[in-house]
C-alpha positions in Angstrom: 81.5 27.5 -49.9 85.3 27.5 -49.0 87.8 30.8 -49.5 90.9 30.0 -51.5 94.0 30.2 -49.1 95.8 33.8 -49.7 99.2 32.6 -51.2 100.9 35.3 -50.4 100.7 33.9 -46.6 101.9 31.0 -47.6 100.2 27.9 -45.9 99.4 29.8 -43.2 95.9 30.2 -44.5 96.2 27.0 -46.0 96.6 25.3 -42.2 93.9 27.8 -40.4 91.4 26.4 -43.4 92.1 23.1 -42.8 91.7 23.2 -39.0 88.3 24.5 -39.7 87.4 21.8 -41.7 88.6 19.5 -38.8 86.7 21.4 -36.5 83.5 21.4 -38.7 83.9 17.8 -39.6 84.3 16.6 -35.9 87.5 16.0 -35.4 88.1 18.7 -32.5 91.4 17.2 -31.8 92.9 16.6 -35.0 91.8 20.8 -35.3 93.7 22.0 -32.4 96.7 20.7 -33.6 96.4 22.3 -36.6 95.5 25.1 -34.9 99.0 24.9 -32.6 100.9 24.3 -35.2 99.7 27.8 -37.0 100.2 28.8 -33.7 103.9 28.1 -32.6 105.8 30.2 -30.6 103.7 32.9 -31.5 100.9 33.0 -29.0 99.9 36.7 -30.7 99.5 34.4 -34.0 95.8 33.5 -31.6 94.4 37.3 -32.0 95.5 36.6 -35.7 92.9 33.8 -35.7 89.9 35.2 -34.9 90.6 38.3 -37.7 91.1 35.8 -39.8 87.3 33.4 -38.9 86.3 37.4 -39.3 88.0 37.9 -42.9 86.4 34.5 -43.9 82.5 34.8 -42.4 81.2 32.9 -45.4 82.8 29.7 -43.5 80.4 30.0 -41.0 77.4 30.8 -43.3 75.9 31.5 -46.3 73.2 33.5 -44.5 73.1 36.8 -42.9 71.4 35.3 -39.8 74.4 32.8 -39.4 77.2 35.3 -40.5 75.2 37.8 -37.9 75.7 35.2 -35.4 79.6 34.3 -36.3 80.8 37.9 -35.5 78.9 37.5 -32.4 80.7 34.4 -31.5 83.9 35.7 -32.8 83.6 39.0 -30.7 82.8 37.4 -27.8 85.9 34.7 -28.4 88.1 38.0 -28.6 86.6 40.2 -25.1 87.5 36.6 -23.5 90.8 36.8 -24.7 92.0 38.4 -22.5 90.6 36.9 -19.5 91.6 33.2 -20.0 94.0 31.7 -18.0 94.6 29.4 -21.8 94.3 31.5 -25.1 94.1 27.9 -27.0 90.9 26.3 -25.0 89.1 30.1 -25.4 90.1 29.7 -29.0 88.9 26.0 -29.4 85.6 26.8 -27.5 85.0 29.5 -30.1 85.6 27.4 -33.4 83.2 25.1 -31.8 80.9 28.0 -31.2 81.2 28.3 -34.9 80.9 25.0 -36.0 77.3 24.8 -34.8 76.6 27.5 -36.8 77.8 26.3 -39.7 76.6 22.5 -39.4 73.5 24.1 -37.6 
């Protein structure tokens, strides 16, 4: 079940939702391009992506076990965020891990 993008944020949620669907369908390059479009020239938006992923746990699974695993993956992504040389790589890796949970 996909969440409906928040219209008050314009197309931002839609970009993230599209990126998520691309990752989940195995189209990693296209998903990364959507993420970069969302992030634009504002690197702090990467942190917003993690919050959005947490706010939309149902994208990663409908069971409590899947959502618990997703929370741990998101948390790990946030922890690693401050320690990596390229935050976009870390975000993409987090989405790949979340996709594994969703498609599990």
